[in-house]
TIMI-823576 format. One record per residue (C-alpha): chain; x, y, z. Coordinates in pm, whole numbers. Example, Ala and Ser with C-alpha at 12.3 -4.5 7.8 and 13.67 -1.06 7.14 Angstrom:
TIMI-823576
<site c="A" xx="1230" yy="-450" zz="780"/>
<site c="A" xx="1367" yy="-106" zz="714"/>
***
This chain:
TIMI-823576
<site c="A" xx="0" yy="0" zz="0"/>
<site c="A" xx="140" yy="340" zz="-94"/>
<site c="A" xx="164" yy="646" zz="133"/>
<site c="A" xx="-156" yy="809" zz="4"/>
<site c="A" xx="-349" yy="486" zz="55"/>
<site c="A" xx="-212" yy="454" zz="407"/>
<site c="A" xx="-315" yy="812" zz="493"/>
<site c="A" xx="-666" yy="745" zz="356"/>
<site c="A" xx="-684" yy="426" zz="560"/>
<site c="A" xx="-571" yy="618" zz="869"/>
<site c="A" xx="-838" yy="883" zz="806"/>
<site c="A" xx="-1103" yy="615" zz="773"/>
<site c="A" xx="-994" yy="446" zz="1094"/>
<site c="A" xx="-979" yy="774" zz="1282"/>
<site c="A" xx="-1344" yy="867" zz="1216"/>
<site c="A" xx="-1479" yy="676" zz="1518"/>
<site c="A" xx="-1227" yy="857" zz="1738"/>
<site c="A" xx="-1317" yy="1184" zz="1565"/>
<site c="A" xx="-1688" yy="1132" zz="1636"/>
<site c="A" xx="-1617" yy="1064" zz="2006"/>
<site c="A" xx="-1379" yy="1362" zz="2019"/>
<site c="A" xx="-1656" yy="1583" zz="1880"/>
<site c="A" xx="-1880" yy="1462" zz="2165"/>
<site c="A" xx="-1604" yy="1544" zz="2413"/>
<site c="A" xx="-1577" yy="1893" zz="2265"/>
<site c="A" xx="-1953" yy="1939" zz="2297"/>
<site c="A" xx="-1941" yy="1883" zz="2671"/>
<site c="A" xx="-1628" yy="2077" zz="2757"/>
<site c="A" xx="-1690" yy="2427" zz="2883"/>
<site c="A" xx="-1366" yy="2545" zz="2726"/>
<site c="A" xx="-1136" yy="2364" zz="2485"/>
<site c="A" xx="-772" yy="2405" zz="2576"/>
<site c="A" xx="-468" yy="2263" zz="2398"/>
<site c="A" xx="-421" yy="2032" zz="2697"/>
<site c="A" xx="-778" yy="1893" zz="2667"/>
<site c="A" xx="-748" yy="1841" zz="2292"/>
<site c="A" xx="-403" yy="1683" zz="2328"/>
<site c="A" xx="-527" yy="1450" zz="2603"/>
<site c="A" xx="-811" yy="1321" zz="2385"/>
<site c="A" xx="-582" yy="1300" zz="2080"/>
<site c="A" xx="-313" yy="1106" zz="2265"/>
<site c="A" xx="-555" yy="849" zz="2406"/>
<site c="A" xx="-707" yy="779" zz="2067"/>
<site c="A" xx="-382" yy="812" zz="1869"/>
<site c="A" xx="-185" yy="573" zz="2090"/>
<site c="A" xx="-458" yy="309" zz="2089"/>
<site c="A" xx="-511" yy="342" zz="1713"/>
<site c="A" xx="-136" yy="286" zz="1666"/>
<site c="A" xx="-95" yy="-4" zz="1909"/>
<site c="A" xx="-399" yy="-208" zz="1806"/>
<site c="A" xx="-295" yy="-266" zz="1440"/>
<site c="A" xx="48" yy="-369" zz="1567"/>
<site c="A" xx="-112" yy="-629" zz="1794"/>
<site c="A" xx="-338" yy="-751" zz="1513"/>
<site c="A" xx="-47" yy="-772" zz="1273"/>
<site c="A" xx="172" yy="-978" zz="1503"/>
<site c="A" xx="-114" yy="-1212" zz="1593"/>
<site c="A" xx="-206" yy="-1262" zz="1226"/>
<site c="A" xx="151" yy="-1321" zz="1106"/>
<site c="A" xx="133" yy="-1649" zz="1294"/>
<site c="A" xx="-131" yy="-1760" zz="1042"/>
<site c="A" xx="-40" yy="-1573" zz="721"/>
<site c="A" xx="158" yy="-1862" zz="570"/>
<site c="A" xx="-135" yy="-2100" zz="601"/>
<site c="A" xx="-378" yy="-1849" zz="446"/>
<site c="A" xx="-161" yy="-1778" zz="142"/>
<site c="A" xx="-344" yy="-1633" zz="-158"/>
<site c="A" xx="-666" yy="-1573" zz="38"/>
<site c="A" xx="-506" yy="-1284" zz="225"/>
<site c="A" xx="-643" yy="-1009" zz="3"/>
<site c="A" xx="-993" yy="-1158" zz="39"/>
<site c="A" xx="-956" yy="-1146" zz="418"/>
<site c="A" xx="-836" yy="-784" zz="407"/>
<site c="A" xx="-1126" yy="-693" zz="174"/>
<site c="A" xx="-1382" yy="-865" zz="398"/>
<site c="A" xx="-1251" yy="-709" zz="721"/>
<site c="A" xx="-1235" yy="-355" zz="583"/>
<site c="A" xx="-1574" yy="-383" zz="411"/>
<site c="A" xx="-1744" yy="-515" zz="725"/>
<site c="A" xx="-1585" yy="-245" zz="942"/>
<site c="A" xx="-1676" yy="27" zz="692"/>
<site c="A" xx="-2033" yy="-99" zz="660"/>
<site c="A" xx="-2070" yy="-97" zz="1040"/>
<site c="A" xx="-1954" yy="263" zz="1053"/>
<site c="A" xx="-2193" yy="363" zz="771"/>
<site c="A" xx="-2481" yy="185" zz="945"/>
<site c="A" xx="-2398" yy="356" zz="1275"/>
<site c="A" xx="-2394" yy="697" zz="1104"/>
<site c="A" xx="-2757" yy="649" zz="996"/>
<site c="A" xx="-2862" yy="492" zz="1324"/>
<site c="A" xx="-2704" yy="762" zz="1538"/>
<site c="A" xx="-2418" yy="702" zz="1780"/>
<site c="A" xx="-2082" yy="544" zz="1719"/>
<site c="A" xx="-2034" yy="194" zz="1580"/>
<site c="A" xx="-1805" yy="110" zz="1870"/>
<site c="A" xx="-1896" yy="325" zz="2164"/>
<site c="A" xx="-2275" yy="344" zz="2180"/>
<site c="A" xx="-2457" yy="632" zz="2338"/>
<site c="A" xx="-2235" yy="671" zz="2645"/>
<site c="A" xx="-1981" yy="900" zz="2480"/>
<site c="A" xx="-2090" yy="1232" zz="2629"/>
<site c="A" xx="-1939" yy="1226" zz="2977"/>
<site c="A" xx="-1704" yy="1516" zz="3036"/>
<site c="A" xx="-1427" yy="1332" zz="3217"/>
<site c="A" xx="-1091" yy="1310" zz="3044"/>
<site c="A" xx="-941" yy="1084" zz="3311"/>
<site c="A" xx="-813" yy="732" zz="3246"/>
<site c="A" xx="-1120" yy="558" zz="3390"/>
<site c="A" xx="-1333" yy="717" zz="3121"/>
<site c="A" xx="-1090" yy="765" zz="2832"/>
<site c="A" xx="-926" yy="419" zz="2831"/>
<site c="A" xx="-1251" yy="232" zz="2756"/>
<site c="A" xx="-1339" yy="485" zz="2484"/>
<site c="A" xx="-994" yy="460" zz="2328"/>
<site c="A" xx="-1012" yy="81" zz="2336"/>
<site c="A" xx="-1363" yy="73" zz="2190"/>
<site c="A" xx="-1278" yy="308" zz="1903"/>
<site c="A" xx="-961" yy="115" zz="1818"/>
<site c="A" xx="-1109" yy="-234" zz="1777"/>
<site c="A" xx="-1142" yy="-164" zz="1404"/>
<site c="A" xx="-770" yy="-88" zz="1395"/>
<site c="A" xx="-697" yy="-430" zz="1544"/>
<site c="A" xx="-881" yy="-592" zz="1254"/>
<site c="A" xx="-695" yy="-373" zz="1005"/>
<site c="A" xx="-370" yy="-487" zz="1163"/>
<site c="A" xx="-477" yy="-844" zz="1093"/>
<site c="A" xx="-531" yy="-751" zz="728"/>
<site c="A" xx="-182" yy="-592" zz="715"/>
<site c="A" xx="-32" yy="-937" zz="775"/>
<site c="A" xx="-164" yy="-1042" zz="435"/>
<site c="A" xx="-43" yy="-736" zz="244"/>
<site c="A" xx="292" yy="-578" zz="168"/>
<site c="A" xx="292" yy="-311" zz="436"/>
<site c="A" xx="569" yy="-173" zz="652"/>
<site c="A" xx="388" yy="-219" zz="984"/>
<site c="A" xx="592" yy="36" zz="1179"/>
<site c="A" xx="538" yy="310" zz="921"/>
<site c="A" xx="170" yy="215" zz="904"/>
<site c="A" xx="118" yy="243" zz="1281"/>
<site c="A" xx="308" yy="571" zz="1290"/>
<site c="A" xx="81" yy="716" zz="1020"/>
<site c="A" xx="-237" yy="576" zz="1178"/>
<site c="A" xx="-146" yy="702" zz="1525"/>
<site c="A" xx="-38" yy="1047" zz="1403"/>
<site c="A" xx="-344" yy="1099" zz="1184"/>
<site c="A" xx="-575" yy="989" zz="1466"/>
<site c="A" xx="-400" yy="1219" zz="1714"/>
<site c="A" xx="-450" yy="1524" zz="1493"/>
<site c="A" xx="-800" yy="1431" zz="1374"/>
<site c="A" xx="-911" yy="1377" zz="1735"/>
<site c="A" xx="-767" yy="1712" zz="1845"/>
<site c="A" xx="-953" yy="1881" zz="1561"/>
<site c="A" xx="-1268" yy="1689" zz="1659"/>
<site c="A" xx="-1259" yy="1828" zz="2013"/>
<site c="A" xx="-1232" yy="2183" zz="1879"/>
<site c="A" xx="-1501" yy="2134" zz="1615"/>
<site c="A" xx="-1731" yy="1971" zz="1868"/>
<site c="A" xx="-1714" yy="2282" zz="2080"/>
<site c="A" xx="-1769" yy="2504" zz="1775"/>
<site c="A" xx="-2031" yy="2326" zz="1565"/>
<site c="A" xx="-2219" yy="2076" zz="1775"/>
<site c="A" xx="-2352" yy="1728" zz="1709"/>
<site c="A" xx="-2405" yy="1764" zz="1332"/>
<site c="A" xx="-2046" yy="1656" zz="1256"/>
<site c="A" xx="-2036" yy="1322" zz="1443"/>
<site c="A" xx="-2255" yy="1101" zz="1221"/>
<site c="A" xx="-2117" yy="1253" zz="900"/>
<site c="A" xx="-1764" yy="1169" zz="1014"/>
<site c="A" xx="-1858" yy="804" zz="1061"/>
<site c="A" xx="-2030" yy="794" zz="723"/>
<site c="A" xx="-1721" yy="931" zz="550"/>
<site c="A" xx="-1484" yy="706" zz="747"/>
<site c="A" xx="-1693" yy="397" zz="668"/>
<site c="A" xx="-1701" yy="481" zz="298"/>
<site c="A" xx="-1323" yy="526" zz="295"/>
<site c="A" xx="-1270" yy="183" zz="458"/>
<site c="A" xx="-1505" yy="13" zz="208"/>
<site c="A" xx="-1328" yy="178" zz="-87"/>
<site c="A" xx="-985" yy="78" zz="43"/>
<site c="A" xx="-1110" yy="-279" zz="93"/>
<site c="A" xx="-1238" yy="-281" zz="-265"/>
<site c="A" xx="-903" yy="-151" zz="-392"/>
<site c="A" xx="-718" yy="-426" zz="-203"/>
<site c="A" xx="-950" yy="-687" zz="-355"/>
<site c="A" xx="-904" yy="-550" zz="-708"/>
<site c="A" xx="-526" yy="-531" zz="-662"/>
<site c="A" xx="-524" yy="-891" zz="-540"/>
<site c="A" xx="-723" yy="-996" zz="-847"/>
<site c="A" xx="-478" yy="-811" zz="-1072"/>
<site c="A" xx="-712" yy="-521" zz="-1160"/>
<site c="A" xx="-538" yy="-183" zz="-1128"/>
<site c="A" xx="-756" yy="127" zz="-1096"/>
<site c="A" xx="-522" yy="381" zz="-937"/>
***
């Protein structure tokens, strides 16, 4: 996967975190750099670590899967993207449910949210085991993009309200589905871009 594809993938993965960050911004009386950085770091670190875990777990099985790897990557990304799209129409996040609006930025509240929004990244890490991806560059890009997108989400949440959250998940889900489709077409030998 090239750099542009990896950034798009990172943007797609970061949309759950962005939606939750928007909710955090909604409830904060004042958004400071410290608040935005706290939210961004929780989500960015988890989004970076989870694909790494998924990758190392899946590499144990990649030899036995062989040529089916691109089908697995396609299926995982399409299912994750479809879940995000469905959640955007249903209201609420695909991973976190309705309990995302508590104001606390402490570990007891942020760790479960960061874990919940990064489950998709774990599955993407599994798909990386079946593709030609530099895992350390991938997790650096995913973590950095999520950090910045989440910080922006906190600020936008304070500025614009709830309208952004479901649209972010819709866009993120569509990006994951399109990347999954591209992986499938590449695996079948069809080159689009």
